[in-house]
C-alpha positions, 0 to 999 in steps of 0.5 A: 541472544536478542534479535533486532529486525530492520524492515526496509520500507522506503521504496516508492510505489511508482511501479504501482502508480500508487502515488505513495510509498509501496509499504503503505499499499493495501494487501487484503485488510492490512498494508504490506508493512503491517503484514511484515511487522506481524510476521517478525514480531514474535521473533524480534526483541526490537523492530526498526522501520526505515521509512520514506523521508516525509512519511515518518510520522504517518508510519509511526502512527500506523505501526504504533508504540514500541516500534522505532521509525527512522528515515530511510535513505536514497538507496536500500543500503543507505536505509539499512545503515540508518536503521543499523545505527539504532540496533541494540541486539546481538543478531539482526534480521533485515527484511523488505516490506515488499516481501510482506507474506514471508512467514514467522516460521521462515524468520524463526528458521533464520534466527535458529541458523544464526544461533547455531553459529552462522554469521550470515543466513539467507533464505533461497528457493531452487531455480527451476528455469534455465538461466543463460547469460548474454552479451550486449548484443543479446547473444548467449554466452553461457548456460548456467547450472541451475542446480547451483542457483538460488533465488534469494529472499528476505528476511536475511539474518546476520550477527550485528557485528558482521552486518556493521562491518559490511556496511562500514564500507559504504558500498551499495548492493541489492541485498545485505548478504552481497556486502558480506560476500564482498568482504570475503565472509561466508553466507549460508543459504536455508530453504525459503518459501514461495509465499515470501514473493517480492511484491513490486507490481500489481500482478505480484499483488494479485499473486499475494492475495491468493495466499490470503484466500482472496482468489475469487472474493474481490469485486469492483464497481464504477459510479458517476454523478453530476449536478448543475450549479444552483444559485443560493446553495452552498457547495459541498464536495468530497465531504467538504464545504467550499465557502464562496463557491456556488453550490449545486442542485439536488435532493441531498447536498449534491456532493457529486464525489461522495455520490459517485463513490456510493454508486461505485460501492453499490455496483460492486456489491450488487446493492442497487444504486444511489437512487434506489437507496437514497432517492427522492422517495426517501424524504429523510435524505433531503439535504443529507450530507455526502459524508452521511451517505458514505457512512450509511453506504458503508453500513449497507456494504458491511451488512451485506458481508463485504469490506471496502479495500479502496476507492478512487474518485475523479472530480470533473469541472472547471471549479473549484480547484481541488489541488489545495484541499486534496489531502482534506478531501481524502481524509474526509472521505476515508473517515466517512468510510471507516479509514479505507484507502482513498484516492482523489483526482481532478480534471476538466473537459476542455470547455465541452459539455456541462462541466466544461461550460461551467454549468455544473460539476461531475465525478466518476468513482471506482471501488474495490471490495472483498467478501468477508 
């Protein structure tokens, strides 16, 4: 019988402080969502992603053709209901993008259990800690028998009819099996796996990286740059030209954001700094664009055996105003670095120093790289 897979991916990245959906957070060389799709694809005839509202097009471009993207809801159950409306198969797997490392073998075990006649199947792990219930004042009311407890994971599997009947109630639950239970249905538990951990915080992400072999391979670097304004020069900043704004002095185009990122990448990989790689003793870099320096930095980093996970840059100055062109800046920097995740922010120094007095502009950047 055919199998549809629903991936609930509408959660925010709030607990990561990411500023974008959790499913788009990078785990190694792929996003959480891409990891989840990769695991389910071998066992699913149809894959449906419930995306955050406003990110449907971006996620469609990320996952490519052959995968259906629907708008998620305000709750997990609402997201699954939206996806369930386009399911065409006999069986349905419901998976959380946050459990990105759940294996294909786990998904296949769930499907096998469904094919044997079960209508609702969930993976679970033994509870190894002592679990107590407490009252509102924090006093213990009972100690539970942990041999009867399981930590439930996804993907969870259902007959399409059973899952539709469960969601027809319109009720909310933290997982779909709970909706089956509310109707008096039977839910079977099979063995889960440790790698199917739920990634909700940065520490969870660190734990997940160990399963990908990245335990000791990540390195970080910080870079800074500052230039004084110079009459008669165009302003280039974050890979963009800023018409009508005063440019800055410098050997190249003076793009402080690009230069700070280059320095951060060089620091992370031990390849020197901006001056040793593109300094005034290298005439070929006179008036070079920030995008060019980013591209060449990426080439040097790659040649040294590293890949870029993500970079962040904060631009410091009273002008220009970054907010209106933030998306353009992110796109320009990311493109120059081969499509990596980029964060761009801006701040002022409340009238203090070179930037606060309107005499120049500065930037501070950080970079995360990993050994290939």
